[in-house]
ROROVO-712172 format. One line per 8 residues: their letters; for each residue x, y, z of C-alpha. Coordinates in nm, 3 decimals. Each point is the difference from the previous one (the first is absolute). Example, Ala and Ser with C-alpha at 12.3 -4.5 7.8 and 13.67 -1.06 7.14 Angstrom:
<sites>
as> 1.230,-0.450,0.780 ~ 0.137,0.344,-0.066
</sites>
This chain:
<sites>
mirlpsad> -7.492,-0.638,-6.315 ~ 0.259,0.063,0.267 ~ 0.375,0.034,-0.046 ~ 0.210,-0.198,0.246 ~ 0.371,0.044,0.072 ~ 0.246,-0.278,-0.074 ~ 0.336,-0.057,0.169 ~ 0.178,0.136,-0.309
grlrahtp> -0.164,0.340,0.047 ~ -0.246,-0.037,-0.283 ~ -0.379,0.014,0.018 ~ -0.215,-0.279,-0.139 ~ -0.371,0.007,-0.076 ~ -0.247,-0.215,0.193 ~ -0.372,-0.018,-0.064 ~ -0.178,-0.078,0.329
raepadft> -0.277,-0.257,0.015 ~ -0.352,0.131,-0.013 ~ -0.139,-0.268,0.234 ~ 0.143,-0.229,0.269 ~ 0.034,-0.371,-0.069 ~ -0.274,-0.236,0.119 ~ 0.166,-0.285,0.186 ~ -0.320,-0.183,0.098
vsggagga> 0.006,-0.317,-0.207 ~ -0.060,-0.281,0.253 ~ -0.376,0.029,0.037 ~ -0.030,0.297,0.233 ~ 0.164,-0.151,0.309 ~ 0.048,0.353,0.129 ~ 0.188,0.021,0.327 ~ 0.009,-0.371,0.072
ppasrtvf> 0.349,-0.106,0.107 ~ 0.177,-0.228,-0.248 ~ -0.044,-0.365,0.091 ~ 0.298,-0.175,-0.156 ~ 0.270,0.236,0.126 ~ 0.047,0.212,0.312 ~ 0.073,0.350,-0.126 ~ 0.133,0.296,0.197
saahvvad> 0.077,0.348,-0.126 ~ 0.278,0.176,0.190 ~ -0.158,0.343,0.037 ~ 0.156,0.348,0.002 ~ -0.064,0.275,0.255 ~ -0.136,0.343,-0.089 ~ 0.197,0.291,0.143 ~ -0.164,0.303,0.158
pyadtapg> 0.101,0.276,-0.245 ~ -0.083,0.279,0.245 ~ 0.226,-0.124,0.279 ~ 0.300,0.216,0.083 ~ 0.260,-0.277,-0.016 ~ 0.371,-0.005,-0.075 ~ 0.236,-0.273,-0.124 ~ 0.057,-0.250,0.278
spaavdwd> -0.304,0.104,0.203 ~ -0.282,-0.245,0.078 ~ -0.236,-0.066,-0.288 ~ -0.330,0.186,-0.019 ~ -0.265,-0.232,-0.142 ~ -0.339,0.088,-0.146 ~ -0.188,-0.273,0.181 ~ -0.332,0.049,-0.178
atlafrrh> 0.153,-0.035,-0.346 ~ 0.227,-0.284,0.110 ~ -0.289,-0.206,0.138 ~ -0.221,0.086,-0.298 ~ 0.260,-0.158,-0.228 ~ -0.004,-0.317,0.206 ~ -0.379,-0.013,-0.029 ~ 0.047,0.030,-0.376
lwshglgv> 0.225,-0.309,0.000 ~ -0.233,-0.198,0.226 ~ -0.298,0.091,-0.219 ~ 0.163,-0.193,-0.282 ~ 0.061,-0.307,0.215 ~ 0.370,0.056,0.061 ~ 0.170,-0.040,0.334 ~ 0.213,0.285,0.132
aeamdtaq> 0.361,-0.054,0.105 ~ 0.047,0.289,0.239 ~ 0.304,0.195,0.119 ~ 0.228,-0.167,-0.249 ~ 0.266,0.135,-0.235 ~ -0.268,0.156,-0.226 ~ -0.120,0.207,0.298 ~ 0.352,0.150,0.013
rgmgldwa> 0.093,-0.199,0.305 ~ 0.352,0.115,0.085 ~ -0.013,0.256,-0.282 ~ -0.205,0.276,0.158 ~ -0.229,-0.198,0.229 ~ 0.153,-0.082,0.340 ~ -0.122,-0.259,0.250 ~ -0.226,0.243,0.185
gaaelirr> -0.173,0.087,-0.326 ~ -0.013,-0.363,-0.109 ~ -0.152,-0.104,0.333 ~ -0.277,0.258,-0.036 ~ -0.055,-0.112,-0.359 ~ -0.033,-0.362,0.112 ~ -0.249,0.088,0.274 ~ -0.217,0.212,-0.228
saaeagav> 0.008,-0.234,-0.298 ~ -0.070,-0.309,0.209 ~ -0.300,0.172,0.158 ~ -0.124,0.102,-0.345 ~ 0.047,-0.355,-0.129 ~ -0.209,-0.129,0.288 ~ -0.273,0.253,-0.076 ~ -0.030,-0.088,-0.370
ggriacga> 0.097,-0.368,0.010 ~ 0.326,0.049,-0.189 ~ 0.297,-0.234,0.017 ~ 0.316,0.153,0.145 ~ 0.351,-0.104,0.094 ~ 0.250,0.244,0.149 ~ 0.376,0.029,0.006 ~ 0.194,-0.057,0.322
gtdqltgs> 0.366,0.097,-0.005 ~ 0.266,0.171,0.208 ~ 0.004,0.355,-0.133 ~ -0.047,0.157,0.344 ~ 0.368,-0.078,0.059 ~ 0.250,0.277,-0.063 ~ 0.374,-0.044,-0.002 ~ 0.173,-0.327,0.075
adlaavra> -0.185,-0.287,0.166 ~ 0.077,-0.350,0.119 ~ -0.209,-0.307,-0.074 ~ -0.194,0.032,0.324 ~ -0.108,0.352,-0.098 ~ -0.097,-0.115,-0.348 ~ -0.209,-0.281,0.144 ~ -0.169,0.236,0.248
ayeeqlal> -0.081,0.248,-0.277 ~ -0.158,-0.273,-0.210 ~ -0.199,-0.117,0.304 ~ -0.136,0.349,0.062 ~ -0.120,0.040,-0.356 ~ -0.137,-0.353,-0.028 ~ -0.199,0.054,0.319 ~ -0.145,0.323,-0.137
vestgaga> -0.109,-0.164,-0.325 ~ -0.154,-0.298,0.177 ~ -0.184,0.227,0.244 ~ -0.191,0.153,-0.293 ~ -0.120,-0.337,-0.129 ~ 0.195,0.037,-0.326 ~ 0.223,-0.265,-0.148 ~ 0.372,0.059,0.048
ilmasral> 0.274,0.026,-0.260 ~ 0.350,-0.034,0.145 ~ 0.193,0.254,-0.207 ~ 0.369,-0.020,-0.075 ~ 0.195,0.203,0.256 ~ 0.278,0.244,-0.078 ~ 0.111,-0.029,0.362 ~ 0.022,-0.379,-0.021
aatatsad> 0.193,0.022,-0.328 ~ 0.248,0.235,0.167 ~ 0.032,-0.204,0.319 ~ -0.010,-0.366,-0.105 ~ 0.336,-0.165,-0.049 ~ -0.122,-0.336,-0.130 ~ -0.300,-0.192,-0.127 ~ -0.043,-0.136,0.354
dyltvygh> -0.089,0.350,0.121 ~ -0.291,0.010,-0.247 ~ -0.112,-0.348,0.102 ~ 0.005,0.100,0.366 ~ -0.188,0.329,-0.038 ~ -0.265,-0.129,-0.238 ~ -0.043,-0.323,0.193 ~ -0.065,0.199,0.317
llrqasep> -0.256,0.224,-0.174 ~ -0.185,-0.285,-0.166 ~ -0.032,-0.187,0.328 ~ -0.150,0.315,0.152 ~ -0.242,0.082,-0.282 ~ -0.359,-0.076,0.093 ~ -0.102,-0.060,-0.363 ~ 0.190,-0.101,-0.315
vilhwlgp> 0.193,0.288,-0.156 ~ 0.136,0.090,-0.341 ~ 0.380,0.012,-0.025 ~ 0.129,0.271,-0.231 ~ 0.327,-0.025,-0.189 ~ 0.062,0.345,-0.148 ~ 0.295,0.023,-0.234 ~ 0.267,0.271,-0.001
mfdpaleg> -0.141,0.152,-0.320 ~ -0.288,0.119,0.222 ~ 0.223,0.085,0.296 ~ 0.380,-0.004,-0.035 ~ 0.035,-0.037,0.379 ~ -0.135,-0.356,-0.034 ~ 0.295,-0.130,-0.201 ~ 0.102,-0.343,0.130
ywgsadld> -0.327,-0.072,0.178 ~ -0.035,-0.351,0.146 ~ 0.373,0.004,0.066 ~ 0.148,-0.003,-0.348 ~ 0.025,0.213,-0.315 ~ -0.006,-0.328,-0.193 ~ -0.369,-0.051,-0.076 ~ 0.023,-0.379,-0.013
tatetfle> 0.146,-0.007,0.350 ~ -0.250,0.257,0.127 ~ -0.287,-0.201,-0.147 ~ 0.100,-0.306,0.200 ~ -0.006,0.198,0.325 ~ -0.336,0.152,-0.090 ~ -0.148,-0.342,-0.070 ~ 0.149,-0.136,0.323
vvaahpdk> -0.194,0.263,0.196 ~ -0.322,-0.099,-0.176 ~ 0.058,-0.375,0.035 ~ 0.060,0.032,0.375 ~ -0.332,0.179,0.060 ~ -0.245,-0.088,-0.281 ~ -0.301,0.036,0.230 ~ 0.095,0.363,0.071
vdgikvsl> 0.065,0.105,-0.360 ~ -0.305,0.094,-0.206 ~ 0.228,0.072,-0.292 ~ 0.310,0.166,-0.132 ~ 0.020,0.322,-0.202 ~ 0.289,0.003,-0.243 ~ 0.112,0.337,-0.141 ~ 0.318,-0.085,-0.190
ldarreve> -0.114,0.069,-0.359 ~ 0.130,-0.348,-0.086 ~ -0.279,-0.217,-0.142 ~ 0.211,-0.314,-0.033 ~ 0.101,0.012,0.365 ~ -0.358,0.052,0.113 ~ -0.121,-0.296,-0.208 ~ 0.266,-0.225,0.151
lrrrlpqg> -0.061,0.129,0.352 ~ -0.377,-0.049,0.000 ~ 0.041,-0.363,-0.107 ~ 0.194,-0.064,0.321 ~ -0.245,0.151,0.246 ~ -0.172,-0.223,0.256 ~ -0.358,-0.097,-0.075 ~ -0.237,0.286,0.082
vrcytgdd> 0.260,0.278,-0.008 ~ -0.081,0.251,-0.272 ~ 0.239,0.187,-0.225 ~ -0.105,0.364,-0.051 ~ 0.176,0.152,-0.295 ~ 0.150,0.342,0.051 ~ 0.155,-0.007,-0.347 ~ -0.126,0.311,-0.176
fhypelia> 0.175,-0.108,-0.324 ~ -0.141,-0.353,-0.047 ~ -0.327,-0.013,0.198 ~ -0.237,-0.122,-0.277 ~ 0.194,-0.320,-0.068 ~ 0.072,-0.062,0.370 ~ -0.365,0.039,0.102 ~ -0.120,-0.210,-0.295
gdergffs> 0.224,-0.289,0.107 ~ 0.232,-0.252,-0.159 ~ -0.035,-0.331,-0.180 ~ 0.033,-0.191,0.328 ~ -0.300,0.173,0.155 ~ 0.192,0.232,0.232 ~ -0.105,0.364,0.007 ~ 0.049,0.319,0.200
hallgifd> -0.254,0.204,0.187 ~ 0.062,0.375,-0.010 ~ 0.116,0.281,0.227 ~ 0.101,0.273,-0.239 ~ 0.065,0.373,-0.006 ~ -0.104,0.017,-0.365 ~ -0.349,-0.111,0.103 ~ -0.042,0.344,0.161
plgplaae> -0.049,0.175,-0.338 ~ -0.132,-0.317,-0.168 ~ -0.260,-0.081,0.268 ~ -0.323,-0.043,-0.204 ~ 0.175,-0.156,-0.298 ~ 0.206,-0.239,0.213 ~ -0.303,-0.114,0.200 ~ -0.199,-0.068,-0.314
avrvldtg> 0.289,-0.186,-0.160 ~ 0.026,-0.239,0.296 ~ -0.376,-0.054,-0.001 ~ 0.036,-0.104,-0.365 ~ 0.270,-0.241,0.114 ~ -0.250,-0.137,0.254 ~ -0.204,-0.131,-0.294 ~ 0.300,-0.194,-0.130
dtegfrkl> 0.056,0.244,-0.285 ~ 0.376,0.045,0.023 ~ 0.014,0.147,-0.349 ~ -0.259,0.264,0.091 ~ 0.189,0.078,0.319 ~ 0.324,0.053,-0.190 ~ -0.178,0.205,-0.267 ~ -0.109,0.245,0.271
ldptvgls> 0.315,0.009,0.209 ~ 0.288,-0.045,-0.246 ~ -0.043,0.347,-0.157 ~ 0.055,0.161,0.342 ~ 0.355,-0.131,0.037 ~ 0.146,0.283,-0.207 ~ -0.141,0.256,0.242 ~ 0.118,-0.199,0.301
rhlfeapt> 0.353,-0.040,-0.134 ~ 0.008,0.373,-0.065 ~ -0.116,0.093,0.351 ~ 0.241,-0.246,0.160 ~ 0.304,0.078,-0.214 ~ 0.326,0.073,0.181 ~ 0.034,0.151,0.252 ~ -0.290,-0.234,0.079
rfyktgvv> -0.059,0.132,0.352 ~ -0.146,0.321,-0.147 ~ -0.290,-0.179,-0.165 ~ -0.230,0.151,0.262 ~ 0.024,0.336,-0.176 ~ -0.161,-0.140,-0.314 ~ -0.266,-0.183,0.202 ~ -0.107,0.319,0.178
flawlagh> 0.019,0.199,-0.323 ~ -0.245,-0.239,-0.166 ~ -0.232,0.014,0.301 ~ -0.011,0.379,-0.040 ~ -0.069,-0.023,-0.372 ~ -0.273,-0.257,0.065 ~ -0.175,0.232,0.246 ~ 0.065,-0.202,0.315
qshfsmvg> 0.164,0.304,0.163 ~ -0.007,0.372,-0.063 ~ 0.374,0.064,-0.028 ~ 0.335,-0.145,-0.100 ~ 0.205,0.031,0.316 ~ 0.155,-0.274,0.211 ~ 0.127,-0.048,0.351 ~ 0.371,0.073,0.008
glqsarsl> -0.030,0.210,-0.316 ~ 0.046,-0.307,-0.219 ~ -0.211,0.149,-0.279 ~ 0.337,0.133,-0.121 ~ 0.158,-0.347,-0.021 ~ -0.092,-0.061,-0.364 ~ 0.062,0.222,-0.300 ~ -0.264,0.173,-0.208
phlaraye> 0.071,-0.224,-0.304 ~ -0.044,-0.306,0.224 ~ -0.336,0.128,0.127 ~ -0.112,0.097,-0.348 ~ 0.067,-0.351,-0.125 ~ -0.189,-0.145,0.298 ~ -0.300,0.216,-0.094 ~ 0.021,-0.110,-0.362
ladglglf> 0.017,-0.370,0.086 ~ -0.279,0.016,0.259 ~ -0.223,0.197,-0.234 ~ 0.064,-0.255,-0.274 ~ -0.122,-0.274,0.236 ~ -0.314,0.196,0.082 ~ 0.079,0.014,0.371 ~ -0.136,0.351,0.060
pdpalaer> -0.371,0.010,0.096 ~ -0.014,0.354,-0.141 ~ 0.254,0.038,-0.282 ~ -0.081,0.370,-0.039 ~ 0.086,0.063,0.366 ~ 0.326,-0.192,-0.041 ~ 0.089,0.208,-0.304 ~ -0.073,0.328,0.182
rmrslldv> 0.215,-0.103,0.291 ~ 0.281,-0.111,-0.228 ~ -0.015,0.337,-0.174 ~ 0.014,0.180,0.335 ~ 0.318,-0.188,0.092 ~ 0.153,0.084,-0.336 ~ -0.082,0.365,0.062 ~ 0.190,-0.011,0.330
ygvsa> 0.307,-0.125,-0.187 ~ -0.037,0.263,-0.272 ~ -0.099,-0.245,-0.272 ~ -0.246,0.128,-0.257 ~ -0.227,-0.297,-0.061
</sites>
């Protein structure tokens, strides 16, 4: 038994699991990629805990541990969405660090046969910029991603949000980039709950108006859009949006609150693929769930994935942009890295009661390969905070 702190200052008892859960129910498909859905996990980066860094300095990354985690995801048949929000892009990881991450991860993907798509944005820009500078920054990053052989994800741009004065500016910039792209890309609409600087993206704070602009970009270049990633935490809007996509353009859900129902699909036969930060800690379980869905067993899929929503909603609770702290915390407890530290010092971005609840929920799901190790590490964190567990 371990005593965990609650937000009211009290301690509650939790009895850790003795054994991890066994998620293999689909006939031992192992690391085969799911067939009915394209599934990416947005993966976190592992900081170098021995680096002598300071707030605002370039990130120090433990490359061995970072790449080992990607091999873990690939081994379960998941694709890796690299250098995205989950990798602390713009929250500790600058463009120089992201570029190195893209190069290394793409090379590793090629070596092991893993699927990878990488984020291209404009975060090398500092200060004010005009539309020409925004376009040039996107071009630089898109060229880097394409040079590695990885798929490209055009990320939402803080610089474009700050510079654009109308929907036409978005149509012009994205149209230019899509004409230049050598292969179809994924367009990412990241909502302000993930990044407040993206308020009013696509030219309007009214989501209905913004949606029309977004769809206009896609409709003008359907041959250059592999899919769209929607991270608005609005299931109804995603359902309506995916029904309006041109034939062959995928919808990748980025909704960490409603992913089981969105991936399963609706009564009209429309469904979402997945590109999710929550699939970082849920990797093996998520992959197995989608393989169950491959067999046509929607009920079995939901039976596996629905119980995980409580953990996901907890990790992604407001302020949502700090969900990365819980993701890295769970990776430490699960033994994927030797420490709980993050680039930019973001291990301090969530409270001890928040982390304790994340441990409790993850342990209840059986996510830890070694529950005893997770318990020891949880106790060590409690000791640091002066909690007698």
